[in-house]
N, C-alpha and C positions, 0 to 999 in steps of 0.2 A: 249748799242746796236750800231751797225754800219751798214752802207750800202756800199756794193761794187758797185760803180756806173758804172763800166766798166770791164766786163769779157767776154771772148770768150769761152763759154762752148761748142761750136760746134766743137772745135779742137779735133782730135783723142785721144790725151792723156787725155782729160777730159771727153768726151762724153761717153766713155766706162765704166766709173765709176762715173756717175753723182750722183747716190744715195749717195755714200760715200762722195763725195765732198760737196754736199749740207748739209749733216749731220755734217761734220767737220766744215763747216762754221757756222752753228747754234750753235755748241758747243763753238765756239770762239766768239760768240756774234754778228755774221754777220747775221742779220735777213732778209735782202733783197738784192737781186742781180739783176743788170741790165745786161741781156745777149745780147751782141752786135753782130749784123750781119755785114758782109762785102760785100755781094753780094745777088743776088736774091735767090740762093739755100740755103744759110745759113739763110736768112730772114725767109724762111719757117720753118726751124728747130728751130730757137729761139722762134717762135710763139708756136710751138708744146710743147717745154719745158716749156714755161710760163704757158700754159694751164695745164700741168701735175703737176707742182710743186707750192705749196704755197710759196709766198715770192720771186718768180722769175718773172721778167718782161722782155719785149722784146723791143729792138730798131732795126729798120730795115732801110737799106739804101745801097748805093753803095760806097764802099771805093775807094779812088782815084787810088789805084793800080789795081783795078778791073773795071775801068771806060771805057776801050776800048772794042770794039766789043760787045756792048750790043744789045739785040734783039730789033727790031723796037717797040715792045709794052711794053718796060720796065717800062715806066711811069705808064701805066695802071696797070701793075702787082704790082708795088710799092704802088700805091694808094690803091689797094685792100688789101695788107698787112697792110697798115697803119690804115685801118678801123677795124682790128681784135681786139678782147678782149686782154687786158693786153699789148698792144703795146703802149709805153709811149713816144717814141722819134723817130726822123729821124736820123739814124746814123749807121754806122760810115761814115761820109762824110767829105770832105775837100780836101787838096792839099798835095802832097808829092813829093818834088823835090830832095830828097836824093836818092831814088831808082825810077827812072823814067820809071816804067813799062808801063805807059800810057803817051802819049804826053801831055805836059803842056796845050796846047790849049784844048785837049779833057777833061782833068781833070777839067779845069776851066768851061767848058760848062756844064758838068754833075753836078759839084758842084753848079753852079749857079741855075740850074734847080731844084735841090733838096732843096736849100734854099727857092726858090719861093714856092715850094710845102709846106714846113714847115710853111712858113708865111701864106699861104692860109688856112691851116688847124689849125693854132694856136698851133703847136707842138714845143717842144724844140728840139734843134739840138745837137748831139754829134760830136764834130769837131776834125778832124785829121789835124795837122799842123806840117809838118817837112820841115824845111829850105824853108818855103814859107810864112813867116809872112806878108810881104808887100802885096802880091797878095790876100791872104786870107782876110786880113783886108779891102783891097780896095773893093773886091766883096761884103763883108758884109755891108760896108758903102754905096755902090751904091744901094743895095737893101733896106737897112734900117731896117734890122731885126736882133735883138741882143739877142734873147732868146736862148742862147747856152752855152755849156761848152767846153773849150779847154782841151781835155783830154791828159794825160801824158805830161804835159806842158814842153816845151823845150826852151822857150824863156827866155829873161833876165827879171830883175825886172822892167825895164822901160816899156817893152811890156806888162807885167802882169798888171801894173797900167793903161796903156792905155786901155786895154781890159776890166778890171773890172770897169773902169770909164764909159765905154759904157753900162755896165750892164751884161757882160759875167761872168760866173763862171769859175774857174780854178780847175783842179783836178791833183793830183800827185799820182804816183804809186811807185814801188820800186826804181825808179830813185831818189827819195828824200833821199834815205838812202845810196847812193854810195859815199858820200863825195865830190860831185862836187860843188864847191863854187858858181858858177852861179846859179845852181838850188836851193841851200840852201838860197841864198839871195832872189831869186824869191819867195820861200815859205814864207819868212819873210815879203815880200811886199804885199802878197795877203790878203785883209781884211778877217777876220774870217767869215763874213756873205756871202762871195763869194767863199768859199773853200769847196771842196768835196774830197773824198778818192776813190781810185780805185786800183785794182791789174793789170789790163790788162792781166789777166791770159789767156794762160799759160806762158806769157812772163814776163820778168823783175822782177823775184823774188827778194825780199828785201835782204839786207845785212844779212849774216848769213845763207841764203838759196840759194845763187847764184849757178847756175848750176842745181838746182832742177826745177821741173815743178811748176810754180806758181799757186796758187789757192786762192779763196776768203777767206779762213781761215787765210791768212796772213795779212789781213787788220789791225789787231791790232799792228803788227810790224811797219807798215807804220805810223799809228797814233802815236805810241810812239816816232818815230823820229821827227814828226812834233811838238809834244808836247815839245820836247827838243829845236827845232829851234825857236819856237814862244814863249817859256817860258809860256805856258798856260797849266793848269792841263789836264790830259788825259780825265777825265770825261767831261770837257767842250768841248774839241775837238770832242769827241764822240757824245755828245748831239747836238752840233751846226752843225757838218757836216751831221748828220742824218736829222736834221730839214731842212737843205738846200736841201738835196736830195729829201726828201718828198715833199717839196714845188716845186722844179724845175721839177721833173718828175710827179707831181700830183699823188703820190702813195696812194693807198687806204689802 
C-alpha cells in the first residue's frame, strides 16, 4: 500500500474525472491521498472531496504565489476550514522566489502567520520551498515549530540533512525520476523514517509518463526509483513511507 501525500485534485484536468482517478489509484495500491489546497477557494473544494471520498483527506492553506490581496478575514476563514472533518494539515504554505507572483515580504508575512496557526493548533505543515531555503529555514527556526514536510524537495543533500535533523520530513515526486544528480543524492541522504512519497498531481509526471497529466496512480513508479536509489526493497519503501504518512498526518 502507498499514500500520495500531495496531490492537487482540484485542478480542472483532475476534478472532472475524480471518480476514475481515485479508482485507478486504489487499483495501483494507493489507498490514501492528501488533497492539497493553495488558496481559500480550493480549501473549500478539498474539504468537500475529503468528505465525499473514503481515503481522501484535505490540507488547507495559502500558497506563497496566492498570498497577495487576501481578504481581511482570511485568517478567520482558514481557521474555520482547519476545524472541519478530515482536514489533516496546514498547506500548501511556504515561500517561492522562483516565480515571485507575490512580493517576498508578503510571502514571508503570510507564511509566518500560517506557521503560528499550525503551531497553535498542533497541526502538521505541508511546505513549499522554491529557491527560498534560507528564509524558509530562518522563519521556522524563529518560530520553533518543526512539524512539517518539505514537499517536492528541491534542495541539496546538505539541506535535506539539516531539515531532517530538525525533525522535518522530506517528500519527492516525479522529480526523483528525472536523472538529476542533486536530487538523487538528496534522496539517498534522507533517512527512511523521514521519507514520504507524493505525485504533486497534475504536475511532474514521472519518467516514462512525462508530458501526461500526473495522478496518484503513478506513486508506485516514484517508489520504484527511490528503491533503486536507496537500494532498499520496494516492499520496505512502501511500508515505511506509508507508516510515516499515517503518523505525520494522523490518518485514521
